[in-house]
MDTraj code that builds the backbone (N, CA, C; nanometers):
import mdtraj as md
import numpy as np

residues = "GLU LYS LYS LEU VAL SER PHE THR MET GLY GLY GLU TRP ASP PRO ILE ARG ASN VAL SER LEU ASP ARG THR GLY ARG ARG VAL HIS VAL LEU ARG LYS GLU PHE VAL PRO HIS PRO HIS ARG VAL LEU THR GLU VAL ILE LEU LYS SER GLY SER LYS VAL LEU VAL LEU ARG SER THR ILE LEU VAL LYS ASN VAL MET THR LEU ALA VAL ASP VAL GLN VAL GLN VAL PRO GLY ALA SER ARG VAL HIS ILE ILE THR ILE GLU PRO GLY GLU GLU ASN CYS ILE PRO VAL LEU LEU ALA GLN ASP GLY TYR LEU ARG PHE ARG PRO SER".split()
xyz = np.array([
    [11.2688, 14.1499, 21.6426],
    [11.2880, 14.0538, 21.7327],
    [11.3578, 13.9677, 21.5761],
    [11.4933, 13.9127, 21.6391],
    [11.5351, 13.8461, 21.5275],
    [11.4767, 13.7069, 21.4759],
    [11.4682, 13.6331, 21.3586],
    [11.4502, 13.5733, 21.3141],
    [11.5683, 13.4668, 21.2454],
    [11.5966, 13.3839, 21.3435],
    [11.7168, 13.2894, 21.3145],
    [11.6691, 13.1303, 21.2650],
    [11.7127, 13.0209, 21.2107],
    [11.7016, 12.9026, 21.1697],
    [11.8181, 12.8223, 21.1744],
    [11.8348, 12.6624, 21.2127],
    [11.9439, 12.5982, 21.1921],
    [11.9019, 12.4865, 21.1206],
    [11.9900, 12.4013, 21.0570],
    [11.9379, 12.3046, 20.9807],
    [12.0759, 12.1938, 20.9982],
    [12.0432, 12.1426, 20.9006],
    [12.1707, 11.9747, 20.9131],
    [12.1616, 11.9646, 20.7763],
    [12.3064, 11.8979, 20.7589],
    [12.3299, 11.8460, 20.6388],
    [12.3179, 11.6988, 20.6228],
    [12.2232, 11.6286, 20.6596],
    [12.2513, 11.4643, 20.7225],
    [12.2952, 11.4998, 20.8256],
    [12.2507, 11.3560, 20.8999],
    [12.3151, 11.2987, 21.0549],
    [12.4674, 11.3314, 21.0663],
    [12.5393, 11.3052, 20.9874],
    [12.6593, 11.3111, 20.9850],
    [12.7388, 11.4486, 21.0214],
    [12.6850, 11.5526, 20.9773],
    [12.7375, 11.6595, 20.9483],
    [12.6898, 11.7572, 21.0981],
    [12.8052, 11.8393, 21.1310],
    [12.7444, 11.9157, 21.2478],
    [12.6480, 12.0082, 21.1737],
    [12.5662, 12.0685, 21.2693],
    [12.4430, 12.1452, 21.2593],
    [12.4906, 12.3312, 21.1931],
    [12.4474, 12.3635, 21.1144],
    [12.4475, 12.5134, 21.0805],
    [12.3635, 12.5657, 21.1944],
    [12.3992, 12.6756, 21.2401],
    [12.2954, 12.7655, 21.3693],
    [12.3150, 12.8871, 21.3152],
    [12.2071, 12.9400, 21.3554],
    [12.1802, 13.1047, 21.3460],
    [12.1690, 13.1056, 21.2301],
    [12.1365, 13.0813, 21.1448],
    [12.1163, 13.1503, 20.9971],
    [11.9858, 13.2483, 20.9907],
    [12.0625, 13.3996, 20.9765],
    [11.9511, 13.5035, 21.0120],
    [11.8761, 13.5002, 20.8810],
    [11.7346, 13.5305, 20.9155],
    [11.6418, 13.5278, 20.7911],
    [11.5932, 13.7136, 20.8097],
    [11.6375, 13.7968, 20.8515],
    [11.6403, 13.9376, 20.8825],
    [11.6104, 14.0039, 20.7684],
    [11.7669, 13.9791, 20.7025],
    [11.7921, 14.0655, 20.5763],
    [11.7960, 13.9675, 20.4581],
    [11.7663, 13.9873, 20.3366],
    [11.7965, 13.9202, 20.2010],
    [11.9722, 13.9486, 20.1868],
    [12.0427, 13.8534, 20.1003],
    [12.1702, 13.8369, 20.1283],
    [12.2009, 13.6737, 20.0724],
    [12.3659, 13.6987, 20.0977],
    [12.3913, 13.5761, 20.0927],
    [12.4945, 13.5282, 20.1891],
    [12.5290, 13.4678, 20.2429],
    [12.6554, 13.4199, 20.3633],
    [12.7009, 13.2812, 20.3393],
    [12.8335, 13.2529, 20.3408],
    [12.8760, 13.1334, 20.3249],
    [12.9011, 13.0575, 20.4876],
    [12.8795, 12.9391, 20.4886],
    [12.8754, 12.8540, 20.6113],
    [12.9607, 12.7735, 20.5971],
    [13.0314, 12.7041, 20.6900],
    [13.1456, 12.5897, 20.7062],
    [13.0309, 12.4934, 20.7736],
    [13.0669, 12.3302, 20.6228],
    [12.9970, 12.2628, 20.6696],
    [13.1101, 12.1484, 20.7808],
    [13.1017, 12.1345, 20.8943],
    [13.2315, 12.0254, 20.9364],
    [13.1600, 11.9139, 20.9671],
    [13.2539, 11.8157, 20.9831],
    [13.2241, 11.6415, 21.0265],
    [13.3569, 11.6027, 21.0828],
    [13.3510, 11.5350, 21.1680],
    [13.4294, 11.4425, 21.2188],
    [13.4722, 11.3533, 21.1467],
    [13.6398, 11.4017, 21.1483],
    [13.7140, 11.2892, 21.0768],
    [13.7579, 11.3157, 20.9192],
    [13.7176, 11.4872, 20.8967],
    [13.7116, 11.4813, 20.7861],
    [13.8148, 11.6225, 20.7403],
    [13.9157, 11.5989, 20.6864],
    [14.0704, 11.7181, 20.7616],
    [14.0100, 11.8575, 20.6618],
    [13.8896, 11.8786, 20.5846],
    [13.9057, 11.9765, 20.5244],
    [13.7305, 12.0265, 20.5182],
    [13.7032, 12.1194, 20.5877],
    [13.5440, 12.1579, 20.6013],
    [13.5097, 12.1804, 20.4335],
    [13.3632, 12.1533, 20.4140],
    [13.3084, 12.1835, 20.3223],
    [13.2373, 12.3561, 20.3463],
    [13.1911, 12.4091, 20.2224],
    [13.1009, 12.5299, 20.2380],
    [12.9918, 12.5149, 20.1622],
    [12.8955, 12.5941, 20.2325],
    [12.7467, 12.6052, 20.1633],
    [12.7163, 12.7318, 20.1709],
    [12.6359, 12.7723, 20.0611],
    [12.6258, 12.9225, 20.0903],
    [12.4178, 12.9444, 20.1075],
    [12.4280, 13.0320, 20.1864],
    [12.2607, 13.0532, 20.2236],
    [12.2516, 13.2032, 20.1529],
    [12.1279, 13.1813, 20.1119],
    [12.0925, 13.2950, 20.0555],
    [11.9404, 13.3077, 20.0694],
    [11.9251, 13.4419, 20.1657],
    [11.7732, 13.5030, 20.1629],
    [11.7327, 13.5920, 20.0277],
    [11.6091, 13.5406, 19.9951],
    [11.5601, 13.6171, 19.8949],
    [11.4352, 13.6639, 19.8991],
    [11.3926, 13.7197, 19.8270],
    [11.2243, 13.7853, 19.8635],
    [11.1660, 13.7556, 19.7269],
    [11.0587, 13.6711, 19.7285],
    [10.9763, 13.6108, 19.6442],
    [10.8330, 13.6335, 19.6456],
    [10.7604, 13.7158, 19.5832],
    [10.6076, 13.7201, 19.6182],
    [10.5641, 13.7608, 19.7293],
    [10.6515, 13.8373, 19.7964],
    [10.6232, 13.8788, 19.9282],
    [10.6859, 13.8263, 20.0886],
    [10.7450, 13.7084, 20.0363],
    [10.7694, 13.5865, 20.1513],
    [10.9292, 13.6196, 20.1225],
    [11.0121, 13.5670, 20.2308],
    [11.1417, 13.5451, 20.2236],
    [11.1607, 13.4253, 20.2209],
    [11.2641, 13.3678, 20.1647],
    [11.2839, 13.2314, 20.0904],
    [11.4292, 13.1742, 20.1152],
    [11.4905, 13.0833, 20.1844],
    [11.5905, 13.0603, 20.2496],
    [11.6617, 12.9466, 20.1410],
    [11.7330, 12.9950, 20.0571],
    [11.8102, 12.8717, 19.9408],
    [11.9385, 12.8575, 19.9888],
    [11.9644, 12.7062, 19.9843],
    [12.0959, 12.6466, 20.0550],
    [12.1504, 12.5760, 19.8897],
    [12.2931, 12.5862, 19.8478],
    [12.3407, 12.5655, 19.7643],
    [12.5221, 12.5581, 19.7620],
    [12.5390, 12.5325, 19.6728],
    [12.6627, 12.5013, 19.6485],
    [12.7652, 12.6385, 19.6399],
    [12.9032, 12.6397, 19.7100],
    [12.9594, 12.7972, 19.6870],
    [13.0127, 12.8067, 19.5231],
    [13.0016, 12.6715, 19.4245],
    [13.0441, 12.6613, 19.2981],
    [12.9393, 12.6988, 19.2101],
    [12.9229, 12.7703, 19.0949],
    [12.8147, 12.7964, 19.0476],
    [12.8846, 12.8333, 18.8836],
    [12.8206, 12.7359, 18.8396],
    [12.8343, 12.7422, 18.6606],
    [12.7789, 12.7672, 18.5945],
    [12.8324, 12.9061, 18.4980],
    [12.7271, 12.9617, 18.3983],
    [12.7622, 12.9311, 18.3105],
    [12.6654, 12.8943, 18.1871],
    [12.6978, 12.8786, 18.0470],
    [12.6490, 12.9861, 17.9597],
    [12.7791, 13.0486, 17.9057],
    [12.7686, 13.1655, 17.8405],
    [12.7543, 13.1583, 17.7383],
    [12.7996, 13.0267, 17.6766],
    [12.8140, 13.0005, 17.5158],
    [12.6574, 12.9529, 17.4630],
    [12.6506, 12.9192, 17.3067],
    [12.5615, 12.9149, 17.2543],
    [12.5174, 12.7365, 17.2355],
    [12.6025, 12.6642, 17.3007],
    [12.5965, 12.5549, 17.2674],
    [12.5844, 12.4567, 17.4395],
    [12.4853, 12.3697, 17.4663],
    [12.4591, 12.2937, 17.5708],
    [12.6231, 12.2675, 17.6478],
    [12.6485, 12.2513, 17.7456],
    [12.7753, 12.1791, 17.8105],
    [12.7642, 12.1054, 17.8967],
    [12.8053, 11.9935, 17.9194],
    [12.8216, 11.8900, 18.0194],
    [12.9212, 11.9118, 18.0942],
    [12.9068, 11.9283, 18.2201],
    [12.9905, 11.9459, 18.3276],
    [13.0522, 11.8144, 18.3991],
    [13.1367, 11.7647, 18.4016],
    [13.1737, 11.5886, 18.4486],
    [13.2132, 11.6376, 18.5992],
    [13.2261, 11.5690, 18.7039],
    [13.2507, 11.5852, 18.8323],
    [13.2793, 11.4705, 18.8991],
    [13.4398, 11.4387, 18.8983],
    [13.4766, 11.3334, 18.9229],
    [13.5696, 11.3364, 19.0467],
    [13.5477, 11.2796, 19.1572],
    [13.6178, 11.2878, 19.2689],
    [13.6853, 11.1679, 19.2755],
    [13.8299, 11.1661, 19.3403],
    [13.9300, 11.0814, 19.3050],
    [13.8712, 10.9612, 19.4166],
    [13.9106, 10.8520, 19.3148],
    [13.8924, 10.7308, 19.4241],
    [13.7235, 10.6825, 19.4047],
    [13.6438, 10.7434, 19.3398],
    [13.5180, 10.7528, 19.3275],
    [13.4974, 10.6785, 19.1952],
    [13.4215, 10.5560, 19.1622],
    [13.4156, 10.5066, 19.0443],
    [13.3148, 10.5977, 18.9352],
    [13.1719, 10.6710, 19.0244],
    [13.0918, 10.7039, 18.9570],
    [13.1316, 10.8595, 18.9202],
    [13.1344, 10.8984, 18.7800],
    [13.1142, 11.0252, 18.7513],
    [12.9661, 11.1219, 18.7136],
    [12.9400, 11.1827, 18.7803],
    [12.8481, 11.2646, 18.8050],
    [12.8411, 11.3562, 18.6445],
    [12.7526, 11.3656, 18.5867],
    [12.7368, 11.4696, 18.5085],
    [12.6274, 11.5360, 18.4911],
    [12.6495, 11.6892, 18.4856],
    [12.5558, 11.7867, 18.4772],
    [12.5522, 11.8520, 18.3331],
    [12.4406, 11.8743, 18.2834],
    [12.4262, 11.9447, 18.1744],
    [12.3965, 12.0575, 18.1736],
    [12.4613, 12.1790, 18.1134],
    [12.3951, 12.3138, 18.1445],
    [12.3574, 12.3803, 17.9820],
    [12.2229, 12.4072, 18.0068],
    [12.1899, 12.4763, 17.8496],
    [12.2523, 12.6033, 17.8251],
    [12.2925, 12.6429, 17.7425],
    [12.2690, 12.8026, 17.7035],
    [12.2410, 12.8913, 17.7567],
    [12.2679, 13.0166, 17.8456],
    [12.2486, 13.0854, 17.9189],
    [12.1896, 13.0391, 18.0499],
    [12.2016, 12.9070, 18.0932],
    [12.1555, 12.8885, 18.2139],
    [12.2616, 12.8771, 18.3388],
    [12.2702, 12.8541, 18.4433],
    [12.3511, 12.8078, 18.5286],
    [12.3114, 12.7237, 18.6012],
    [12.4079, 12.6391, 18.7271],
    [12.3830, 12.5407, 18.7983],
    [12.5083, 12.5199, 18.8919],
    [12.4477, 12.4746, 19.0191],
    [12.5622, 12.4538, 19.0950],
    [12.5880, 12.2813, 19.1491],
    [12.7537, 12.3371, 19.1600],
    [12.7883, 12.1680, 19.1520],
    [12.7213, 12.1529, 19.2927],
    [12.7140, 12.0232, 19.2965],
    [12.6622, 11.9444, 19.4367],
    [12.7337, 12.0052, 19.5378],
    [12.7005, 12.0326, 19.6852],
    [12.7941, 12.0554, 19.7772],
    [12.9364, 12.0077, 19.7953],
    [12.8495, 11.8569, 19.8457],
    [12.9647, 11.7295, 19.8817],
    [13.0528, 11.7104, 19.7665],
    [13.0275, 11.7516, 19.6281],
    [13.1236, 11.7111, 19.5147],
    [13.2244, 11.8244, 19.5083],
    [13.1461, 11.9482, 19.5261],
    [13.2663, 12.0923, 19.4900],
    [13.3426, 12.0994, 19.5802],
    [13.3534, 12.0251, 19.6661],
    [13.4939, 12.0476, 19.7685],
    [13.6359, 11.9671, 19.7084],
    [13.5397, 11.8361, 19.6767],
    [13.6871, 11.7313, 19.6342],
    [13.6955, 11.6936, 19.5098],
    [13.6088, 11.7344, 19.3943],
    [13.5755, 11.7192, 19.2711],
    [13.6592, 11.7834, 19.1900],
    [13.7109, 11.7140, 19.0364],
    [13.7516, 11.7571, 18.9745],
    [13.6528, 11.8079, 18.8476],
    [13.6791, 11.9221, 18.7460],
    [13.5524, 11.9568, 18.7050],
    [13.6270, 11.9216, 18.5648],
    [13.5331, 11.8697, 18.4904],
    [13.5761, 11.8952, 18.3236],
    [13.4718, 11.9438, 18.2280],
    [13.4643, 11.9827, 18.1321],
    [13.4165, 12.0563, 18.0667],
    [13.3670, 12.0308, 17.8972],
    [13.2380, 11.9682, 17.8523],
    [13.2948, 11.9680, 17.7300],
    [13.1380, 11.9952, 17.6421],
    [13.1077, 11.9737, 17.5424],
    [13.0024, 12.0360, 17.4415],
    [12.8851, 11.9092, 17.4709],
    [12.7373, 11.9402, 17.5077],
    [12.7230, 11.8198, 17.5207],
    [12.6577, 11.7522, 17.3825],
])
top = md.Topology()
chain = top.add_chain()
for i, resn in enumerate(residues, 1):
    res = top.add_residue(resn, chain, resSeq=i)
    for name in ("N", "CA", "C"):
        top.add_atom(name, md.element.get_by_symbol(name[0]), res)
traj = md.Trajectory(xyz[None], top)
């Protein structure tokens, strides 16, 4: 029996359907919204944790800090007044938020 799920990213986005939970692994899905010229992407990852399958949703952009210093990642979307800052400690990784990953500019600096 196939195990499939569907989910939405807020009411304005078209739902993502038929995400398989049968196997562990990663798959990229397209987020579509009316009147948006280019679609966004979201990654689904099915992992096995303590004998249970877990569905992880995240951005397709993952930033890993391999330096010995903490790094600030500034995400600026053109036309927006707010700058999002994500601090990544040495050896850690973090995803850029899905809705910022497609349209934003990334700037890196020591924290």
